[in-house]
C-alpha positions as CSV (number, residue, x, y, z in Angstrom):
1,M,61.1,-82.4,-103.2
2,A,61.4,-82.1,-107.0
3,E,62.6,-78.9,-108.5
4,S,60.2,-77.5,-111.1
5,W,60.3,-74.4,-113.3
6,A,57.2,-72.5,-114.2
7,N,57.0,-69.9,-117.0
8,A,55.2,-66.8,-115.5
9,M,54.4,-64.5,-118.4
10,G,57.6,-65.5,-120.2
11,A,59.9,-65.4,-117.1
12,D,61.1,-68.5,-115.4
13,L,60.0,-69.1,-111.8
14,H,61.7,-71.8,-109.7
15,L,59.3,-73.8,-107.5
16,D,60.0,-76.8,-105.2
17,L,57.1,-79.3,-105.6
18,P,56.9,-83.0,-104.6
19,R,56.3,-85.6,-107.2
20,G,52.8,-87.0,-107.6
21,G,49.6,-85.2,-106.9
22,G,46.9,-84.5,-104.3
23,T,46.9,-82.3,-101.2
24,G,50.6,-82.5,-100.7
25,V,51.2,-80.9,-104.1
26,R,48.7,-78.1,-103.4
27,A,50.3,-77.3,-100.0
28,A,53.8,-77.3,-101.6
29,L,52.7,-75.0,-104.4
30,M,51.1,-72.6,-101.9
31,R,54.3,-72.6,-99.8
32,S,56.5,-72.1,-102.8
33,L,54.4,-69.2,-104.0
34,R,54.4,-67.6,-100.5
35,D,58.2,-67.9,-100.4
36,A,58.6,-66.4,-103.8
37,V,56.5,-63.4,-102.8
38,R,58.2,-63.1,-99.4
39,E,61.7,-63.2,-100.8
40,G,60.9,-60.7,-103.6
41,R,61.2,-63.1,-106.5
42,L,57.5,-62.3,-107.3
43,A,57.1,-58.5,-106.9
44,P,53.8,-56.9,-106.0
45,G,51.5,-56.6,-109.0
46,T,53.2,-59.4,-110.9
47,R,50.6,-61.3,-113.0
48,L,50.7,-65.1,-112.6
49,P,50.0,-67.5,-115.3
50,S,46.5,-68.9,-115.6
51,S,45.7,-72.0,-113.7
52,R,45.7,-74.0,-117.0
53,S,49.1,-72.7,-118.1
54,L,50.8,-73.2,-114.7
55,A,49.3,-76.7,-114.4
56,V,50.8,-77.6,-117.8
57,D,54.2,-76.1,-116.9
58,L,54.3,-78.0,-113.6
59,G,52.7,-81.2,-114.9
60,I,50.0,-81.2,-112.2
61,A,46.2,-81.0,-112.3
62,R,44.5,-77.7,-113.1
63,N,42.2,-78.0,-110.1
64,T,45.2,-78.3,-107.8
65,V,46.5,-74.9,-109.1
66,A,43.1,-73.3,-109.0
67,D,42.6,-74.5,-105.4
68,A,46.0,-73.1,-104.4
69,Y,45.3,-69.8,-106.0
70,G,41.9,-69.6,-104.3
71,E,43.4,-70.2,-100.8
72,L,46.3,-67.7,-101.4
73,V,43.7,-65.0,-102.5
74,A,41.8,-65.7,-99.3
75,E,44.9,-65.3,-97.3
76,G,45.7,-62.0,-99.0
77,W,48.9,-63.1,-100.9
78,L,47.2,-62.9,-104.3
79,T,44.3,-60.9,-105.9
80,A,42.0,-62.2,-108.6
81,R,39.8,-59.9,-110.7
82,Q,37.8,-60.5,-113.8
83,G,39.8,-59.4,-116.8
84,S,42.9,-58.8,-114.8
85,G,43.9,-62.4,-114.0
86,T,45.6,-63.5,-110.8
87,R,48.3,-61.1,-109.5
88,V,50.6,-60.8,-106.5
89,A,48.8,-58.6,-103.9
90,R,50.2,-55.1,-103.3
91,R,51.0,-55.5,-99.7
92,V,53.9,-54.9,-97.4
93,V,55.9,-58.1,-96.7
94,A,58.4,-58.2,-93.9
95,P,61.8,-58.8,-95.6
96,V,63.7,-61.9,-94.7
97,P,66.3,-60.9,-92.1
98,A,69.8,-60.5,-93.7
99,P,72.8,-62.2,-92.1
100,P,74.7,-59.8,-89.8
101,R,77.2,-57.7,-91.7
102,R,80.8,-57.5,-90.8
103,P,81.7,-54.2,-89.3
104,E,83.5,-52.0,-91.8
105,A,87.1,-51.1,-90.9
106,A,86.6,-47.4,-91.7
107,A,84.2,-45.1,-93.5
108,R,84.6,-44.7,-97.2
109,P,87.2,-42.0,-97.9
110,L,86.3,-38.8,-99.6
111,Y,89.4,-39.1,-101.8
112,D,91.2,-42.3,-102.7
113,L,94.9,-41.5,-103.2
114,T,96.2,-45.0,-103.0
115,P,98.2,-46.1,-106.1
116,G,97.3,-49.0,-108.3
117,S,94.5,-47.5,-110.5
118,P,94.1,-44.9,-113.2
119,D,91.3,-42.4,-113.3
120,V,88.6,-44.9,-114.2
121,S,86.1,-42.2,-114.8
122,S,88.1,-41.3,-117.9
123,F,87.6,-44.8,-119.5
124,P,86.8,-44.2,-123.2
125,R,83.4,-45.8,-123.1
126,S,82.2,-44.6,-126.5
127,A,85.3,-45.6,-128.4
128,W,85.4,-48.9,-126.5
129,L,81.8,-49.6,-127.4
130,S,82.5,-48.9,-131.0
131,A,85.5,-51.2,-131.0
132,A,83.4,-53.9,-129.3
133,R,80.7,-53.7,-132.0
134,R,83.2,-54.0,-134.8
135,A,85.0,-56.8,-133.0
136,L,81.8,-58.7,-132.3
137,T,80.6,-58.3,-135.9
138,A,83.9,-59.6,-137.4
139,A,84.5,-62.3,-134.8
140,P,84.7,-65.8,-136.3
141,N,82.5,-68.4,-134.8
142,E,85.4,-70.2,-133.2
143,A,86.0,-67.1,-131.0
144,F,83.0,-68.2,-128.9
145,G,84.6,-71.5,-128.1
146,Y,87.0,-72.3,-125.2
147,G,90.0,-70.6,-126.9
148,R,93.7,-71.3,-126.9
149,P,96.0,-70.9,-123.8
150,G,98.1,-68.2,-125.4
151,G,95.2,-65.9,-126.1
152,R,93.5,-64.6,-129.3
153,A,95.9,-64.4,-132.3
154,E,94.4,-61.0,-133.2
155,L,95.4,-59.4,-129.9
156,R,98.8,-61.0,-129.8
157,R,99.6,-59.6,-133.3
158,V,98.5,-56.1,-132.4
159,L,100.3,-56.2,-129.1
160,A,103.5,-57.4,-130.7
161,D,103.4,-54.4,-133.1
162,Y,102.6,-51.9,-130.4
163,L,105.2,-53.1,-127.9
164,A,107.9,-53.1,-130.5
165,R,107.0,-49.5,-131.6
166,A,106.2,-47.9,-128.2
167,R,108.4,-49.9,-125.7
168,G,111.2,-51.3,-127.7
169,V,110.2,-54.9,-127.0
170,R,111.5,-57.6,-129.3
171,A,108.3,-59.5,-129.7
172,A,106.7,-61.9,-132.1
173,P,103.0,-62.9,-131.8
174,E,104.0,-66.5,-131.2
175,R,106.0,-65.5,-128.1
176,M,103.1,-63.6,-126.5
177,V,100.8,-65.0,-123.8
178,V,97.6,-63.1,-122.8
179,C,96.5,-63.4,-119.1
180,A,93.6,-62.3,-117.0
181,G,95.5,-59.5,-115.2
182,F,99.1,-59.2,-113.9
183,P,98.6,-61.3,-110.8
184,Q,97.6,-64.3,-113.0
185,A,100.6,-63.8,-115.3
186,L,102.9,-63.8,-112.2
187,A,101.1,-66.8,-110.7
188,V,101.6,-68.8,-113.9
189,L,105.2,-67.8,-114.1
190,G,105.8,-68.6,-110.5
191,R,104.5,-72.1,-111.0
192,V,106.6,-72.7,-114.0
193,L,109.7,-71.4,-112.2
194,R,108.9,-73.7,-109.3
195,Q,108.6,-76.7,-111.7
196,A,112.0,-75.7,-113.2
197,G,113.6,-76.0,-109.7
198,H,113.6,-72.3,-108.5
199,R,113.1,-71.9,-104.8
200,E,113.5,-68.1,-104.4
201,V,113.0,-64.9,-106.4
202,A,114.8,-61.6,-105.8
203,V,112.4,-58.7,-105.5
204,E,112.8,-55.0,-104.8
205,S,112.8,-54.0,-101.2
206,Y,109.9,-51.6,-101.9
207,G,107.1,-53.1,-103.9
208,L,103.7,-54.7,-103.7
209,D,103.0,-57.4,-101.1
210,I,100.3,-58.7,-103.5
211,H,103.0,-59.7,-105.9
212,W,105.2,-61.2,-103.1
213,N,102.2,-63.2,-101.9
214,V,101.5,-64.5,-105.4
215,L,105.1,-65.8,-105.6
216,R,104.8,-67.4,-102.1
217,R,101.6,-69.2,-103.1
218,A,103.7,-70.7,-105.9
219,Q,106.0,-71.9,-103.1
220,L,108.7,-69.4,-104.0
221,G,110.5,-67.3,-101.3
222,T,111.2,-63.7,-101.9
223,V,114.6,-62.0,-101.2
224,P,114.7,-58.2,-101.2
225,L,117.2,-56.2,-103.2
226,P,118.0,-52.7,-101.8
227,V,116.5,-49.7,-103.7
228,D,118.2,-46.3,-103.9
229,G,118.2,-43.3,-106.3
230,R,119.5,-45.5,-109.1
231,G,116.9,-48.2,-108.8
232,A,117.3,-51.7,-107.5
233,G,120.7,-52.8,-106.2
234,V,121.2,-55.6,-108.6
235,A,124.8,-56.1,-107.6
236,K,123.5,-58.1,-104.6
237,L,122.3,-60.8,-107.1
238,D,125.9,-62.1,-107.3
239,R,125.8,-62.8,-103.6
240,L,122.6,-64.7,-103.7
241,G,124.0,-68.0,-105.2
242,G,120.7,-69.9,-105.1
243,V,118.6,-67.1,-106.7
244,R,118.2,-67.3,-110.4
245,A,115.2,-65.0,-111.0
246,A,114.5,-61.4,-110.2
247,L,111.2,-59.4,-110.4
248,L,112.0,-55.8,-111.2
249,T,110.2,-52.6,-112.3
250,P,113.1,-51.1,-114.3
251,A,111.3,-48.2,-116.2
252,H,109.6,-46.8,-113.1
253,Q,110.4,-48.5,-109.8
254,F,107.2,-49.0,-107.7
255,P,106.7,-47.1,-105.6
256,T,109.8,-44.9,-105.3
257,G,109.5,-43.8,-109.0
258,V,113.2,-44.0,-110.0
259,S,114.4,-45.6,-113.2
260,L,117.0,-48.4,-113.2
261,D,120.4,-46.8,-113.9
262,P,121.8,-47.7,-117.3
263,D,124.9,-49.4,-115.7
264,R,122.6,-51.5,-113.5
265,R,120.4,-52.4,-116.5
266,A,123.5,-53.7,-118.2
267,A,124.7,-55.5,-115.0
268,V,121.4,-57.4,-114.5
269,V,121.3,-58.5,-118.1
270,H,124.9,-59.7,-117.8
271,W,124.0,-61.5,-114.5
272,A,121.1,-63.3,-116.2
273,S,123.1,-64.3,-119.3
274,R,126.1,-65.5,-117.3
275,T,124.1,-67.5,-114.7
276,G,121.2,-68.7,-116.8
277,G,119.0,-66.5,-114.7
278,L,115.7,-64.8,-115.6
279,V,114.5,-61.2,-115.1
280,L,110.7,-60.7,-114.8
281,E,110.2,-57.2,-116.0
282,D,107.0,-55.5,-114.7
283,D,106.4,-52.6,-117.1
284,Y,103.2,-51.5,-115.4
285,D,103.0,-47.9,-116.5
286,G,105.7,-47.5,-119.2
287,E,103.4,-45.4,-121.4
288,F,103.3,-42.5,-118.9
289,R,106.5,-40.6,-119.1
290,Y,106.4,-36.8,-119.0
291,D,109.8,-35.0,-119.0
292,R,111.8,-37.0,-121.6
293,Q,111.5,-39.9,-123.9
294,P,110.2,-43.1,-122.2
295,V,112.8,-45.5,-120.9
296,G,112.7,-48.5,-123.2
297,A,112.0,-52.0,-122.0
298,L,114.8,-54.0,-120.5
299,Q,113.6,-57.0,-122.5
300,G,115.0,-55.4,-125.7
301,L,118.5,-56.0,-124.4
302,A,118.1,-59.8,-123.8
303,P,114.9,-61.3,-125.1
304,E,115.9,-64.9,-124.0
305,R,116.7,-63.9,-120.4
306,V,113.8,-61.4,-119.7
307,V,110.1,-62.1,-119.4
308,Y,108.3,-58.9,-120.3
309,L,105.0,-58.3,-118.4
310,G,102.5,-55.5,-119.3
311,T,98.9,-54.7,-118.6
312,A,95.9,-52.6,-119.6
313,S,95.2,-51.9,-115.9
314,K,97.0,-48.5,-115.9
315,S,96.5,-47.4,-119.5
316,L,92.7,-48.3,-119.6
317,A,91.2,-49.8,-116.5
318,P,91.9,-52.7,-114.0
319,G,88.4,-54.0,-114.6
320,L,89.3,-55.3,-118.1
321,R,91.6,-57.9,-116.5
322,I,93.9,-58.1,-119.5
323,A,97.6,-58.5,-119.2
324,W,100.3,-60.0,-121.4
325,M,103.7,-61.6,-121.3
326,V,106.5,-61.7,-123.9
327,V,108.2,-65.0,-123.1
328,P,111.5,-66.5,-124.0
329,D,111.3,-69.6,-126.3
330,H,112.5,-72.0,-123.6
331,L,109.6,-71.2,-121.3
332,M,106.7,-71.2,-123.8
333,D,105.9,-74.9,-123.8
334,A,105.7,-75.1,-120.0
335,L,103.6,-71.8,-119.8
336,L,101.1,-72.9,-122.4
337,A,100.8,-76.4,-120.9
338,L,100.0,-74.9,-117.5
339,K,97.6,-72.3,-118.9
340,G,95.9,-75.0,-121.0
341,T,94.8,-76.9,-117.9
342,G,91.6,-74.8,-117.9
343,E,91.8,-72.5,-114.9
344,W,93.8,-69.7,-116.6
345,Q,91.7,-68.8,-119.6
346,S,91.0,-65.2,-120.6
347,G,87.7,-63.9,-122.1
348,A,87.9,-63.9,-125.9
349,L,85.5,-61.0,-126.6
350,D,87.4,-58.4,-124.5
351,Q,90.6,-59.6,-126.2
352,L,89.1,-59.0,-129.6
353,T,87.8,-55.6,-128.5
354,L,91.2,-54.5,-127.2
355,A,92.8,-55.7,-130.5
356,E,90.3,-53.7,-132.5
357,F,90.7,-50.7,-130.1
358,M,94.5,-50.7,-130.6
359,D,94.4,-51.5,-134.3
360,S,92.1,-48.5,-135.0
361,G,94.5,-46.0,-133.2
362,A,92.0,-45.4,-130.4
363,Y,94.4,-46.8,-127.8
364,D,97.2,-44.4,-128.8
365,R,94.9,-41.5,-128.8
366,H,93.6,-42.4,-125.4
367,V,97.1,-42.8,-123.9
368,R,98.2,-39.5,-125.3
369,G,95.2,-37.7,-123.9
370,M,95.6,-39.3,-120.5
371,R,99.4,-38.5,-120.5
372,L,98.6,-34.8,-120.9
373,R,95.9,-35.0,-118.2
374,Y,98.1,-36.7,-115.7
375,R,101.0,-34.4,-116.4
376,R,98.7,-31.4,-115.6
377,R,97.7,-33.0,-112.3
378,R,101.3,-33.7,-111.4
379,D,102.3,-30.1,-112.1
380,Q,99.3,-28.9,-110.0
381,L,100.5,-31.1,-107.1
382,V,104.1,-29.9,-107.3
383,A,103.0,-26.2,-107.5
384,A,100.7,-26.6,-104.5
385,L,103.3,-28.3,-102.4
386,A,105.9,-25.7,-103.3
387,E,103.5,-23.0,-102.0
388,R,101.9,-24.8,-99.0
389,A,104.4,-27.3,-97.8
390,P,107.9,-26.2,-99.0
391,A,109.7,-28.6,-96.6
392,V,108.2,-31.6,-98.4
393,K,110.4,-32.9,-101.3
394,V,108.5,-34.5,-104.2
395,T,110.3,-37.4,-106.0
396,G,109.5,-40.0,-108.6
397,I,107.6,-37.6,-110.8
398,A,109.2,-38.1,-114.2
399,A,106.7,-40.8,-115.0
400,G,103.7,-42.8,-113.8
401,L,100.6,-42.0,-111.9
402,H,101.9,-41.3,-108.4
403,A,104.5,-39.2,-106.6
404,V,106.5,-39.8,-103.4
405,L,106.4,-37.0,-100.8
406,E,109.5,-37.2,-98.6
407,L,108.7,-36.2,-95.0
408,P,110.8,-35.2,-92.0
409,P,112.0,-38.2,-90.0
410,G,109.4,-39.7,-87.7
411,T,106.4,-38.0,-89.2
412,E,105.1,-40.6,-91.7
413,R,102.6,-42.2,-89.3
414,S,101.1,-38.9,-88.1
415,V,100.7,-37.7,-91.6
416,V,98.9,-40.9,-92.7
417,Q,96.6,-40.6,-89.6
418,G,95.9,-37.0,-90.2
419,A,95.1,-37.7,-93.9
420,A,92.5,-40.3,-92.7
421,W,90.9,-37.6,-90.5
422,Q,90.7,-35.4,-93.6
423,G,88.9,-38.2,-95.6
424,L,92.0,-39.2,-97.6
425,A,93.0,-42.8,-98.3
426,L,96.8,-42.4,-98.3
427,H,99.5,-44.9,-97.8
428,G,102.9,-44.3,-96.2
429,L,106.0,-45.6,-97.9
430,A,106.4,-48.2,-95.1
431,R,103.3,-49.9,-96.5
432,Y,105.4,-51.1,-99.4
433,R,108.5,-52.1,-97.6
434,H,109.5,-55.8,-97.8
435,P,109.4,-57.3,-94.3
436,D,113.0,-58.6,-94.7
437,A,114.5,-55.4,-96.1
438,D,117.5,-54.3,-94.1
439,Q,118.1,-50.8,-95.7
440,E,117.5,-47.6,-93.8
441,R,113.8,-46.6,-93.5
442,R,112.5,-43.5,-95.2
443,D,109.6,-41.4,-94.0
444,A,107.3,-40.6,-97.0
445,V,103.8,-40.9,-98.3
446,V,102.7,-42.1,-101.8
447,F,100.3,-39.8,-103.5
448,A,98.4,-41.3,-106.5
449,Y,97.5,-38.2,-108.5
450,G,96.2,-40.5,-111.3
451,T,93.4,-42.0,-109.3
452,P,90.9,-39.2,-108.5
453,P,88.6,-37.9,-111.2
454,D,89.2,-34.4,-112.4
455,H,86.4,-32.8,-110.4
456,A,87.9,-34.2,-107.1
457,F,91.6,-33.5,-107.7
458,S,91.8,-30.0,-106.4
459,G,89.9,-30.9,-103.2
460,A,92.3,-33.9,-102.7
461,V,95.4,-31.7,-103.0
462,E,93.9,-29.1,-100.6
463,A,93.1,-31.8,-98.0
464,L,96.6,-33.2,-98.4
465,C,98.3,-29.8,-97.8
466,R,96.4,-29.4,-94.5
467,V,98.1,-32.4,-93.0
468,L,101.6,-32.0,-94.3
469,P,104.3,-30.6,-92.0
């Protein structure tokens, strides 16, 4: 069968027809038209091209098309009226049976309280659209090409300025690499580390298995560091002789919410400098600090020993798929060579839009507004728990978009199950524990107060209070 395209009233229609002519072509045309109607590609009432036009498009005889139309009219698939042309009949067609669906694990929750996303209903659509229009208008022609592995120069320049001002990062545009989300950035880094001879990476004993799995796919093992009220226990690094890289969340440990103690910040930088090691700094929500000045980036202490990783996923929306790295000089060539292989490119137009959005001041305004909104939600949560569940201790609330609710020993599983019955998607702290962690277990749940939209937040807190001890 030869594939052909017919133009039906300006819209392309795919038809499978044999080469040549005669009865075989007419039968194939009828079958293709029936299939198009049956599958919904030709909706009821759609006007078909004239027999002359369709014959020219398909390269077949006009009489062949006219005969096919006539038979399909007789069968009831088409209608033909003077002055109205030939149209798809308005008839009920039994749909093609869909393949069986996998059973869903659970009904969609009423309230999603799992961390990892901001309130996406607050995405600044109008300001983003305005920035996109300005960016598209000003974009040079080469922006529509394949692009450079490091990302658009416009975005790297704006990011370098912003990170130096807001996060204390020592960045230059030439040392920035734009990626399609944090997992991609970590995957690229993981491959580069593996090429450089690394075999394992130290990680915090509480964190995201998504990130551990990214490193494993890069053929890197993960070794957990204990986490306490002062952050990751980086002293253990000296006892891990073969480990020369550590993935940390120093500003706001995920998910416990503590900041890395100043002495430990100095210690991990000293370890990296002394051993030639590398710290991968995940600054996933550094903009959202509520009770005091934000904790500056660790990278500012040792730019050649720390890779700084940031993302727009928490400040704007995960759907943008934009993240960035500030990379030491000795890693740049290997990173760019790997990104330049073609599978790691990021969309240029969204990069240009974000650059314009930040350069215009809209990004700062959005972050300030969301910081106030999230702080009000946090305060509402703390007040509700103090009144309704005074035995529950709330921790990790100085920053970020989630809180940890400490529970009596042995109650975490029952609270998570009770939350599901109330329509809450809620994770226990055990969900984030590294499988090889050897520190004492804690019973707690992680409540993402940043995720629900404003209109749903009070209901989510009320439902949570009903299941807490």
